[in-house]
N, C-alpha and C positions, 0 to 999 in steps of 0.2 A: 601586551601594552597596546593601549590605543593612542593613536595619534592626538597629541596635546592642542589645545585651542590655542589660537592666537590673540588674546586678549590684552591686558596691559602691557606696554613694551618696556621690558627692563633691558639691562645691559647683558646681551647675550654672548657677544664676540667681539673679534677686532672693529668689525664695521659698526656695530652698536655702540663701541665705545667710543668710536671716531665721530659717530651724529651725536653723542653727548657733549663730547668737546666743542664740536662744531656750534651747537646750540648756545653752550655756554660762553663761547667767545663771540658768537654774532649778536647775543642778546633775545635770540627767538623764546617766544613763550613755550612753556612746557604745560603739559596738560596730563590729568589722570585719565582722559577719554582720548589719549593717543593711541590709535590702533594700527598706524602705519608701520611696517618694519623694515628698514632699509638694508637691502642687500649688498647696494654699493652705494658710493656717494650721491649717485643721480638715479638710484633705482631701488623702488619701494614697492611693496606688496601688501595686501589685505584682504584677508579671508573672512567674508561676508557670510555669518550664518543665521540663527534665529535672531540675534540681537539687531534689531532695526537701527539702534542707537548709534551702531557702529558707523554706518555710510553718513547719516547727520553730521557725526562729529569729525568724522573724516573730511568731509567737505569744507565744513567750516575752518579746519586745520589748513588744508591747500588754499582756500582762498585768503586767510590770514597770512601765511607765511610764503606763499609760491604764487601769489596772484599775476596771471598773465604768463605763468612759464611752468606748468603743469599739463599733464595730458593724461588720463584715464583709458588702459586697455581693459574694456568691459568683456570678462571672459563668461560672465552670467548669462542666462538665457533670456534674450531680448524679448521673446514672447511674453515672458511672464517677469518682465523687469520690476523689480520693487523699490525703486528709487526715481526721482525725476532728476533729469538729466540739467534743469536748469539750476539746481543746488551746486552742480560743478561750472556754471556758467556754460554749459554745452561744450567744455572741452573733454569729451568722451569719444573714443573709439569704441564702436560696437563690433567686437570680432565675431561677426556672423559664422554661425555654423564649426564652433569650436570642435575638431573631432572627440568623438567617443571612446575611440581606440588610439593607440599611438600617432600623434601628429605626424604627417609624411613629411619629407625633406622640403619639398616645394612650399607647403605652407610654414613649417618653421623658419625657412630662410625669407621666405616674405616678410613675416612679422619682425624677424631680426634687421632686415633692411628698413622696415619703417621705423623701427626703435632708433637703429643708428642715426638716421637722417634727423629725426626729432632732437636727439641729443647734441647732433652737430650743429643744428640751426642755431642754437644759443648756448654759452657755456652756464648759464643758468636754469636751463630747461631739466625738469625732471620728468622720469616717467613712472607711473602707478600701475601695479597689475592688479587687477581687483577680479576675485573669483568666489563662486558659492559654495561652501561647505556643506553637505546635506546630515541630517541627523544619523546617526547609527554608524556601523563598523564601516570604515572608507577603504578597506583593503582589497585586494583581489581584483575577480573578472566576474561580471555578470554574464553567463553564456545565454541568457533568454536575449537581453538588450544587446550583447556583443558589444560591451563597454568595459572598459577598466576605469579605476577609482580616480576621481578629480584630481587628488594630491599627486598621483603618480605623473599626471600628465602636466599638470601646473608646474611641477617640479622639472620635467622634461625640458619644458619651454623656457623656464628661467636660467636653467643650465646651459641652454643653447644660448641664450642672450649673453650672459656673463661670460662664456669663453669666446664668443662671437666678437665681442667688444674689447677682449684682451685682457679683461680682468682677471680671469685664470688661465693657466696654461691648458688645461685640459676640462672638459665637460663633467667628467669623472669628479674631478676636485671641487668643481662649481657645485655639483650636486652633493656633494658632502657638506658644502659650505650653506647651502640653502636648508638641508635637514637641521644643521646646529643652529642656524638662525631663528628657524621657525617652529624649531623644538618637536621635531615629529620622530615618527618611528622608521628607521632605515629600510625595513622590511616591507613598509607600505608603499614605498617608491619607485619599486620596480616589479610591477605587477605581473608581466610575462616575459619569456626568454626574449622576444623579439625587440622588446624596449630595450635590454641589455645591449642587443646588436646595434640598435639605434644611435645608443650612446658612442659607440664604438665608431660608426659611421662619422658622427659629428666630430670626433677626433681625428680619423683620417683626413675628412676634408679639410679641416683646418691645418693640417698639417700637409697633405700632399695632393689633395683635389681629387676628383673621379678618376677612377682606373680604367674605366670604359665608357667610350663615347657613342656607340652605336648601339641600336635596338638588337633583342635577341629573339629568337623563335622557340618558345617551349613545345616541344614536341612530346615528351612522355612524362608520367608520374607514376613512380613504382612505389606501391606502399608495401612495407613488408610487415608480415603477420596481420590477421583480421579482428577489429575488436570483438571483446568477449561480451555479448549483451544480456545473458541469463546465466545461472549455474549449469544448467544442461548443456549449455555450449552449441545448441541446434539452432538458436534463432538466427534468423538471416539479417546479414548487415546489407542495408540498402544504401551505397554510397552516392551523393552527386557533389559535383564541383562547383565551386564559384570563385571565379579569378576578377579581380578589377585591377585596372592599370590607371594610375592616376586618377582614381576615383570613378573610372568609368567601367560599367562591365563589359568583360570580353567574352565575344560569342565563343561558345564550344560547340561541340557534336551533341545532338539532343541526347544520345544514350547516358553523356555524362553528366547533363544539365537537368534531367528530370528522370522519376521513376515511371512517369506515365508512357516514356519513349518505348516502343515496342522492344528496342534492342538493348534496354538498360538491363546491367547484369548486377545479381545480387551474389554474396559471398557469406560462407560459413566460417566459423573460428578454427574450424580445422584445415581451412586452406591456407596456403603459406604467403601467397600475395594478391595483391588488389592491383590492377594494371589499368592506367589511363592512357591508352595509347593514341596516336593520330590527331593530337590536341592542334599543332600548328598555331599556337598562340603568338601573335606577333606582340612582344611586350616592349615597353620602356618606361623610365621613370620609377616612381613608387608602385610595388606590386604587392597584393595582398591575396594569396591563396588560401580559402578555406573548404575542407572537406566536411560534410555533415552524413547523418546518418537520419534516414526520414523514416519516421512512424507510419503506421498504417492506419491512424485515425481513428479507429473505434471505442479507443478509450475515453476519450471526448465525449461522444455521444453515451456511453454508458454512464460517465458521469452525470450527463445532464439528466437520463433517466432516472437515477437513483436520488440525486439531491443538487439543486439548482445552484446553491451556494457553491457546490463542489465544482460545477462547471466553471465558477469565477475564477477558483483557483486554478483548474487546470487549463484554463484560457492563457494563463500565464505561461502555461510548459508549451514551448515551441513543437510545431510537429516535425520539427527536423532538431537535432541536437549535434553540436561540432564535435568532430574527432578529433582535428587538429587545425591549425591555422599557422602559416609562414609569412610574415612580412619583411620584405628585402627592397633593394633599390639596383635596378639594372646598371646604373653607373658605378657602383661598388663592388661589382662582378669583374671577372676576366672578361676578354672578348672572344669571340669564336666559339667551337665547339667545345662542349664540356659537361662534366656531369657534378652535380651538388648532392652530396649525401647529408642529410639532416637527422641527428638521432633524436631518440624522444626526449631527453632533457632540453633541447634547444627549441622543441615545439610549443607553441602556445596550446593550451587545455589539455594536450597529451601529455605534458610535462608533469602535471599534477594527478593525472589519472592513476588508479590503483593498478597494480599488477596481477591480481589473483580474483577470482569471484569472492572468496571469503572478505578481502578487504572491500571489495565493491558493496557487498551487503552491509559490511559493518559501517560504511561511510555512505550509505544509501545513493552510491553514485549510479549513472544511467549505463555506465560500460566499463570494462576493464581492459587494458592495453598490456600486453606483454612487454617484459623487461626490454627486449631487443627489437621493440617496435622501433621501425625508422623509415624514411622516405628519401627517394633518389629523385631528382630532378634533372631532366635531360634536355638541355639546350644546343641550339645550333645557330651558326651564324647566318646572317640574314642577306639573301641575294642583294647586290646593288641596287638592281633595278626593281626590287620589291622593299627596299629599306625606305622608311619615312624619311623625309628630309627635315621633319622636326625635331631638332635636339634641344628644345628649349631648355631641359633640364639643367643644359650648361650652364645657363645663366645665373643658376640658384647662388652659388658661392660668390658670384661678382656684385657687389654694393652697387645700387643705381638710384642716385637721386630724382630722376625721372620717374622710375616706377614705383619707388617709395611714396614721392607726393600724390601719384596718381591714385594709388591704394588707400593712403590716408585720406584724401578727398572721399573717395567712395565709403568710407566706413564712417566719418566724422559725423557727430549727431547734428551739427548746425548746417543750416542750408543758406547759402549765398544767394544774393538778389540780384537779378539779372540786370536791372538798371543801373546797379552798382557797378557791375563788371564793365559796362561801358563807360562810365565816369572815371574808373581807374584806369581805362585804356587811353581816353582824353589826357589825363594826368600824366600818364607816362611818356607820352608822346614829346612832353616839355625835357625829358631826360632820355637822351638818346644814347648815353654811355652806360644806361642801365637796363639790363635785358629782362622782360618779365613776361613770358608765355602766358596763355589763359590758365593754365594748371596752377601757376604762382598767385595770379590774381585769385582764382578760387579759393586757394587755400589761406591768403591773409585774411579773405573777407569770413571765411570759417573761423580763424583764430580770433578775430576782433569782433565776433557776434555781429557781422553787418556794420560796424562803425566805420565811415569811410575815413576819418582822421586816425584811427587805428591801423587801418588796412594799409594808408599811406607812409605812415611811419615804420611798419613793418616791411614794406617794400624796398625800402633803403637799408634795412638791418638785417634782414636775413641773406644768407650768402647765395651767390649765384649758384644754379645748380652744376654739379661737377660734370656731369656727361653731356654738355651742351656745349655750344661754339660761342665761346666768351670773347667779346669784343674789347682787349685791351685800349688800343688807341687807333687810329685811322688805319693804321699798315702793319698792326700786329694784333693777330689773334691766338687764343689758345684753346685747347682741347683736353681735358683731364678725364682720363679713364683708368679705371681699376684693373690691373694686372693681378691674377691670383696664381700662386704655385707654378709659376713659368708658363700658363696661358695666357692667350690675348684674350682680352675683353669680348664678353657677347653681351649685349644688352640693345634693347629698344631705344634708350638715350643715346648710344653710341652711333646707330644707324640712324636716327634723326639727326644728329649733329652732322654726320658725315654727308647726309643728303643735302642739308643745308649749305655745307660748305661747297659742295660739287655745285649746287643750284646758283649760290650767290656770287660764288668767286670764280666759277669754272676752271680757267686754266692760269689764273693770274695768281695762284699760290704756289708755295713751296713749304714741305712740313720739315720742322726740325725734329726729330723723336730725340727726346731726352730722358724717357722713360728708363733707359737701361735694358730694355727687352727688344729682341729681335724676332718675335714671334708674330709683330703684327702683319696682317696681309695688306702689304703695300699697295696692290694691285687695285685695292677699292678707292684708292685715292692717286688710280693712274700712275702709280709708282713715282709720283712727285715727293718723296721721302728722303732725307738725308738722316741716317742711323748716327748717333754719338753716344760713344760708351763713357759716361764719365765716372764710370766706377762706383763703389758705395761711399767712399770717403768725399771730402770736399775737392773739386776740381783744381788743378792748377792754374797759376797766372797765366801761362803761355796756353794752356788749353782754351780757358776764358777767351783770351785775345783771337785766337783762333776762330772759335765759335762765333765771337761779335762781328769779325770781319767778314766772315761768310755772309752772315745776314745783312751787313750792311752793301757788301758787293752785290747781293741779290736785288735787292731795294734801289741800288743805283741802276740796274737796267733799264727800269721805267720808274721815274720818281712819282709816278702818280697813280698807277694803277696796280703794281705789283705787291703783294702782301705775305709776311711771314706769319706762319702757324707753329706754335709750340706746342709739343705734342708731351704731357708728362703724366706721371704714375699718380694720380690723386689718393690712392689708398692700397697703400702695399700690405703684404702680408705680415701681421703681428710679428712672426718669428722673423722675417727679414728686416722689418724697421728697428728692431732691436740691434742689428748689425750695420744699420746705414746711419751715416752721418747726416745727410740731408733728406728730408721727405721730397716727393713730387713738388708738392706745392712751393716748398722754400727754394729747390732748384729753379723754377718757373720763376720765382721772384728775383732770385740772384741773376739769371741769364736776363731779363728783360733789364733791371737795372743796371748792370755792366753795360749792356749793349746802349741804353739810352745816355749813360755818363758818357762814352766813348764817343757814340754818334753827335753828342750836343757838342763835345770840344772839336772833333774833327770839322764840324760846320762850322764852328767859331773860328778856328784855325783857317779854313778856307775863305772865310770872310773877312776875317780881321788880321789875320797873321800874328806875328809876336805881342802884336799891341792889344791883343784881346785881354793880356791881365791888367789891363788899364782901365777896362769897362767899370762903368759905376758897379758896385756891389750889388744893387738890385737886380741888374741886369746879368750878373755872372750866371754861370751855369749852375745846375744843381749837381749835389755829390751824388756818388752810387749809395749813400745810406739814404738820402733824401728820395732816389727813387724807388729804393726797396720800400721806404715808408708809405709811399702813395699807392704802390702795387699791394702793399699787405692791407692798407685802408680799404681799398676798393675791393678787393678778394675777401675779407674780412676774415684775415689770417694774421692778424697784428701778433696776438699772443703767442702764437706757434713760431712767428718768425724771430720776437724777442727773444723767446726761449731758446732757439738755435745759435743768436748771435752771443748770448750769455755763456752757453755750454760748451761752444765751439771757437777755442782761440785761432784756429786755422782758418775759419769763417771770417772773423774779425780782421785777421791779416790779409786775407785776400781783398776784402772791401777796400781796406786801406791802402793796399799797395796799388790797386786802381786808381784812386784819387790820389795817392802822392806821385805817381808816375805822369797822371796827367797834369796835376800842377807843375810839376817840374819842367815838364813837356812846354807848358805855356811860357816859362821864363829862358826857354832855349833860344838863343837868336838864330839859330840855323835849322831850318825846316828838314835838313838832311837827318839830323839827330833823332828826329821824330820818326821820319821814315822807317829808320833802323828800329826803333823801339816799337813800333806799332805795325808796321806792314809785314806780316809773314807769309 
C-alpha cells in the first residue's frame, strides 16, 4: 500500500473533528484548497509535492486566519526552495540540514525546544511543519545516498514534538496518531531498526532522563560471521569502519578506515569473525557506526569501456556498500565497562539482507548475511583525566527559552535592521521594569518584519525568558529554571543568569529555593540558598507565613541593599505536573503576593498602628489577590493563574486566609495579638 497524499483535508480523527468544530464556532472561513492537517490544536503539517498550488493556498489561509501568529518550520531543501518567503510575510524558519537519516537526539530536542518556546510565547500562536514529498515509492532506505524516506523522518520529528509538549503520553502513541491523521502506511514510517530504538529513547527520556552522563571508550567491535558476496563464497570481504560522534567523524586506526592501509585485513565468508580491536574511540552523545564492504573499482572501468551510458548508471553505485549500521546515544547506555550485543534484526541494512546465496541472487542483493550474524560492541569507562568536560548532551531535555530564541533567530527568514536595534534599546530604556536583551530585540524585529511599532508592541507582550534573572521589583528577583527527572537544570541561559546575579548583586542576595528540588548546586551561588520544601500540594497558611517572615527579616537587615531571589521550577516534567497542585510559576506568584501583602500590612502597622484601618480607601493596602494579579500580568501568566484559582479551592482558601487575618489584625486594638498571629 502506497502512502496516501495529503490533499483536501477531511475529518479523519479526533483532532480533525475538533478543528472542524473550532472553525464552525469561530466563524473561520473554510476552503476546498485547505491543505493544512492539524495534528493538535496548535500544530499543523503540510506535505508539499508536485502541486505548486498547495503553498500558495496555504499561505493565503495562514495570512487570513492566523495573521501575526503563525510560524512555518520549513523542512524542504533551502537551496532548491520553490516558494517565496514573502508569501508567508517572512514568518519562516529554514531548518537547515534536515538529517537524511534518523534525526539525532540533539537535533530533535533543539527543534522541540524552539517549538515549545514559540507556542508558549502567545496562546494564539500556531506552528506549521512543511516538508516535501518526492514522487515514487517513499519507503525504505537508499543505501547509496545513505538516507531513509522523508515520511519516516518527519513522522519521527512530529511524534517527538507531540510527546514533548505533553499531547500524548508516549511518542509511539503520537506516531500512531500522526499516521492516522496523515493517512499514511504504518510500514513506511519506521524505515530501519535504529529508528525504532530512537522512539524508545524518546519515551525513556520523557520518563526518566539519561542513564549515563559520562563519555565512554569504544575499544573493540566483533562481527560474528562474514558477509557472503557471491555464490562461490570465495570473494573477499574488505571491511572498513566509519564512526561519527554528534556528526563529527571519529579518527580510527588506518587499517580499519581504509583498504589502502598496509595493515588492512580482508576476510572470507568461511571465516567465523571479523575483529576490529584497539579502536579506543572516545564517544559521547549521538553515535553512528557504519561498516562497509569496499569494491575493487574495476567494474566501473569496464562499464565505461563498454557503454558510456552504463557508466552513468554504475556511477550511482558506491565503491562501498553498507554491511550494517547502528545508531545509539551514549547517554542511554549504562556507565562503565560493558558489552552490547546487537543481533541482525536490530542492525540497519543487515536486518533486510538475505540469508543465503539463493535469496541473494533472487533479490539481486549485493550480499547475504547469515541468520546468526551479530555484532558485539565493547566499551570501557574513561579515566577521569582523559574524560572530556563537555557533557552538553545533558542540556537536551532541559527546555531553555534563551537557547530556543537564539536558534529561532539564526534560522528565521527575516533580517533585523541594525539601526532599529539601537532605536529599540533607546525605547526600552524608558521601561526599566521590562528586561529585553539583544536576542529578544532581534527576535521582535524579525517577527514584525522590521516594523518599529510592531516590535515595540511585541516587547511588551511576549513573556520574559524563563532562564533569565527577572526583576520583580527593586528588592525581589526571580530565576525560573527547568528541572527534569529530578536533575538540576543545565543550560546556557541558567549560566548567564547566575553570572549576572553574581556580577550585579555580588553578596547582597539570598536565594529562596521554591523549586522543590534539592539537587541544585548551591556552591554556584556561594551557598547563599535556603531550600523550602513546599510539597506538591498547596502550601499551608503557617508555612507561607514562615516563608514570608524569613524574607522580611532578611530584607530588614539592610533596608536598601539586600535582595531576595526566588528560584522556581518553570517547566516541570509532564508526568509530575499532573500530580502537582501548583506549577513553579504559580508558586512564585503566590509567594510574591503573600509577602507583598504581609509586608505592606506590617509597614502600615509600624507607621499608623491600629488607625491604619481608618485610612482613605485609595490609600489602603493591596490584597493578596491584587498582588497576584499584578505579578501574573507582568509575568504573562494570567491565564495559568486564573485556571489554578478556579480549580483549586485550597488555593482560594489560602489567599482569603491571608487577607482575612490581615484585615482582622488591622481591627485589633492590641499589637500583642498581631505579634502572636504573625511572628513565628
